[in-house]
N, C-alpha and C positions, 0 to 999 in steps of 0.2 A: 633660814633665818639670817644668818651672817652675810649672805650674798644680797639679801634686800636691804641690809643695814649699810653695806658698801655702796650700793645703787642709790639709797636716800642720801648718803654723805655726798656722793658726786652731784646729784640733781640739786641738792641744796646749796653746795658751792657755787654752782652753776648760776642759780637764782640770785645770789648775793652778788656775784661779779656782775650781773646784767645791771644791778642797780649802782654798784660803786665803781664798775669800769674793770675790765681785764688788765692784768698785769703781765710783763714778760716774766717767764719762769723757765729755767733750766731744769729738765726732768732727769738728767743724767744721775743725779744724787740719788733718785728713787729707784733707777734701774739696777745699780749696783748691789743694794740689799737683797734685791729679788734673787740673784744667783745663790747667795748665802743662804736664804730661807729656802729655795728649792732643794738646794744640796742637803740640808737638814731633813726635809720632809722625804726626799727619795730614800736616804739612807735609813731613816726611820720604817718607811714602808717595806724595804727590803729585808729588813732584820725581822719584821712582823711575818713576812711572807715566809722566811725560813723557818720560823717558830711554829707557822701553821702546817708547813710540810714535814717538818720533824715530827709533830703530833700525829699526822696522818700516817706516818711511817710506823710508829708505835702502835697506833691502833690496828693497821695492817698486820703487824707482828702478833698481836694478841689474836686476832682472827685465825690467822695462819697456824699457829701453835695449837689452839683448841681444835681446829680441824685435823691437824696432823696427828695429835694425841688421840682423838676418836679413831682415826684410821689405824693407829698402831695398836689401840685396844682390840679392834675387830681382827687385825692380821696376825699379831704376835701372841694374843691370849687364847689357849686352847681351851675347849670345852663350851658347851651352852646349857649346862646343868643349871637348875634354879639358883644355886648359891653363887656360880659365877655370874649369871645375868643380873642377881640381886646387886653384886659388888660394882657391876658395870653400871647399872641404873643409878646406884647411889653416887659413882664418880659423876656422872652426867649432872646430877642435882648440885653437887658442889661446883662443877664448873660454871652453872648458871648462877650460882650465888656469887661466885668470883666476879663475872662479868657486871653483874648489879653493883657489887661493893666498889669494883674499879670505877665505875661512873660516879657513884656517890663520893669516893673519895677526891676525884678530880674536880668535882664541883663544891666541894667543901659542904656536903649535905649528908655527912655521915650520921649526924644526929637527928636532924628533920626528916631524913628519908629512911630511917632504920625500919619503920614497919613495912615497907616494901622488901627489904632484905629478909626481915625476919620470917616472911611467907615461905622462904626456901630453906629455913633452918630448923634444926629441932630445937627443943627447949634448952637444952644443956648448951648447945652451939650459941644460941641467942645470947645465953647468961655469959658465956665467956667474952663474946664480942662487946657486950655492954660492960664488962669489967675492963677490957683494955681501951675503949673508948674511941680509937682512932686506928688508922692503917690496917683495917679490917681485911684487905687483900692478902696480906703477909700471912695471917692466922688461917685463912681459908685455903690458900696453897698448901700449908702444912697438912691439912686434913686431906687435900687431893694426894699429896705424896704418900699419906698413910693408906688411902684407899687403895693406891696403886700397888702397895706391898702385898696385898691379899693375893695377887696374881703371880707371887714369886715362884710357887710350885706348879704353875700353869704356862710358863713361858715356852714359846716356840724354841727358842735359843738362849744360851745363857746371858747374854747381854741385852736382851730385850726390854728388860725393866729399866736398865740404865738409859737406854735409848728413850723410853718414855718419861723418865725422870728429867732428861736434859729439856724436854717440852715444858716441864713445870718451872725449870730454871729461867726459860726463855720467857715465859708468862710474867714471872717475877721482874725480868728485865723490862719487859714492856710497860709493865704498871709504874716501875720507878722512872723510866723516862717520861711518862705521861705526868707522873707526879711532880717531877722537876719542873715541867713548864706551867703546871697549874699553880705552883707554889713561888715561882720566880718572875715576878712582874718585869716590865720594861723600866729602865733605871729612871726613876723619878726625876732626877735633874736634867736629863736630856730631854724627857717628855715636857718637862717645864719650860726649857728653853725654846724647844720648838713652838710650843703654843704662845709663848710671849711674842716671839718675834713675828710669828704668823699673823697675830692680831694687830701688831702694831704697824706692820707693813701694810697689811689690807685695809686698815682704817684710815691710813694716811695716804695711799696711793690715789684714791679717788679725788682728794683734794687737788692734788698736783696735777692730775690729768685733766680735770674739769677746767682747771685755770689755763692750761696750755691747749688742749683740744676742744674746749668748749663742752656742749651737751653730749657728743658722742664720746667724749672721755670718760664719762660715768659708766657708760655701757661697756666700754673696753676694760675697765677696772672691775666691773662686776663679773665678766667672763673671766679674767685672771683669777679673781677671788674665788669663784666656782671651782676652777681647777685645783688651786692650792688647798682649799678646805676639803674638796672631795680626796685628794690624796691623803691628807691628815686622816679623814673619815675611815679610808681603806685600811691604814695602819691600826687605828683603834679597833677595827672589826677582826683583823687577823691575829692580833697580839695574844687572845685567849682563845684557842682553838677548841676548848671543851665547855664552852659556855652553852646557853640556852637560845642564843640569838638566831636569826635566820640563817647567817652565814658561817655559824659555828659547826663544827663537826657532830653529825647526829648519831651520837653514842648508841642510841636505842636501836638504830639500824644496824650497826655493827654487832651489837648483843644477839638480835634476832638472826644474824649470819652464823654466829657460833652455835646457837641453839638449833637452827636448821641443819647444820652439818651433823650434830650429835644425834638429832632426830633420824637423819637419813641412815647413819651408820649404826646406830646403837639402840638398844630397848629404851622405851620411854623412861624419862627420870622418875624417881621415886618422889613421893610427897614426903614431907618431915614425919608425919604420923606412921608411916610405913617403915620408917627407921627406929624412931623412938616414940612409941605412942603416949599420948597423954593418959591420965588416969581413967580406967574404965572404958579404953577404946581398944580395938583389935589391932595387933601388929600383923601386917601383911608381909612381913619378910620372909626370908627362905625358911622352910618348915624343917628344922633340925634341932640338935641338941645344943647347938652354939650359935644362937642368932647374933645378928650384927650389934656391936657397940661402937658408937662414934668415937669412943676414947680408945678402942681397941680391946680385944679379949672377948671373953664370953660373958653372956648375961643370962644365967641359969634361971630356970623357973621349976616350979614343982612339976612332976610327971614328965620332965624332959621337954615340955612344950615351951616355944618362944615366948619371951615376955610380953605380956598385954593380952594373950589369948585367955579366954575364960577356962579355968582349970576344972574340966569336967571329966568324967569317967568315960572312957571308950564307948562309943555307942549311943551316948546321951545326945539329945537334940542340940544341934549346933557344935558338937565336938569335932576336932579337926579330922579324926580318922572314923569312918563309918564301921559298924559291926561286920559289914561285908568285906572289909579291907583285906588284901591279901598279904599286906606287910608295909613297913615303912616306905613311904614314896621316895624319900631321898635316896634310901638303897636301890629302889626299883628303877628310877630314873638313871642312876648312876651306872647301871649295867649297859656296856655298849651295844648290846643286842636288843635291848628294850624298844628303842626308836624303830627299828625296821620290823619288829614282831608286832608293835602297836599300828604301824601303817599298813601291814598286810591284813590284819585283823579288821580294821576300820573300812577295809574295802569290801568286807563281807557281811559285817553287822551294822546296824543303826542304833538298837536299842541298848541301853545301859545293862540291862538284865541279861543280854546275850553275850556280854563281853567276858573276858577271863578276868579272874579275881584281881590280878596285878593292874589291869587297864581300869577296872572300875575303882581300885584304890586311889589311882592318879586322878581320875575325873572327880571322884568325890573329896579327896582331900584339897585339890585346888579349889573346887567349888565352895566348900566350907571356909576356906582361908580368905576367899574375896567376897563372901556374904558378910560384909562389914557389920550390919546390925542384927546378925544371927537370926534372920526371919525366915530362913529356909528358902529364899528367892533371891535371884539376882535382879534388881528392880532399879538399876541406874547405869548410865553408859559408862560412868567411871568404873564402876565394879566390872562391868562386861569387858571393857577395855583391859584391865589389869589382869582379869581371868584369861581372857583369850591370848594376850602376850605372853605371860609365863607358861601357859599350856601349850603353846605353840612351839616354844624353844625346847619344853621338856620332851615333846613328843618328835623332836628333830625336824620341825616344819618351820624353822625360822624364816627360811627364804620365801616362804609364802605369805610372811606376816603383813605385808603391805596390802595385799589382796583381802586378808581377813579384817583388817581394820577398815577397809572401805565397806565391807558388807556390816561392820558394827555401827558405822554412822549412818547406814540405810536402815537399821532396826529402829532408831528413835531413841528418846529419853527414859521411855518406861518398858523395858522389855518384861519385867515380871515373870521369870522363868523360874520353875524348879529345877532340880538337876537333871531329872528325866527330860524335860522338855529342852534343856540346854544342850545336852549331850546330842540329842536328836538334830538340833539346829546346827551344832558345830560339825558333826560327821557329815551331814547333808551338804554344808556349805563347802567344807574342804573337797568332797567329791566334785561337787558342780564346778567349783573354781578351778579345778585341775591342779590343786596343791598336791595332792597324793601322788607321790612318784610312781 
């Protein structure tokens, strides 16, 4: 639009001069300010490009540290028992919440976009963030740090937890760097000066050039104006790298890169209801006497069952432990010999009734845990995915989980299996897929 205005001014001046007569005009006075305006614009554009690349560096640091933290949790944390996997899955959930909170913080959308963030949080976590109202990433990273402390007794070496904590600190640094750019605009007096002299020069230039160079002077002035306004627009595009315009950094893409790294290396992230169930909802967290609490410590419940489970007598329909159970499944799966024994047994039998009491307990216990509506069947892909994931780790078949999840996708959305049908499908699948060693 500005270029068209410049062209119009030049052509209008040319028409007026045709009727009134051209005069002799020295355009050197118009050339000198051009150097001054060009220097102002080039400096502004260079500064804006520096801000853009700095922002890209901070985003890259965020992705790198999430990936490295995921790698270290896989490498430096011993054990693949249900409790350890549960803690890893919860850390993945919090990292996903951090990336969303980081984007909302950089775009000043923490209030308007809170609903999106809330889908990754438990009710108590959401209430805490509503209480502090801003700078959500700080609080979420604190929760990430607390979740990592649960691996203290499972470290491969003494300083492994310190190494992982360094990644959390780097994530804090990445957020602060992005926040600095998002909250520190280009100096307004400088921008005002650039804009004033740019318009002043471009709107007077076509008059002088049309008088001295006749009609083609307007065209030349328009080309110069196009270049100068274009440089100024580039600066405006690059000054805020975290916006939602076409040339801004696509933070959603980098969030998916973080989530993809966690998905490739770690068990699937938990849903908030699996960590802190809403009233009347089943908690699908680890089945032990000290279920997870987002604020730390145990959340005891009657009969030693995790908070959120229906408190039923053993053997009643929908109870977490079947009357045929051979014992506590946490103790069973914690036995280092359980995995090899279970694998050898599943090479020989397919039916649940033919299995040993311990293996039956594990299958029944996990099945009841992920039967979210206590219907006696696994009737959704979500239930089946959670059941297969945690069961695979408990049976020491984590290396074959990607193949198992592929077969889960092939099953469809409504499997509608009881425990007998699920066991037969599971054992047949791991045999056919070559997952059993």
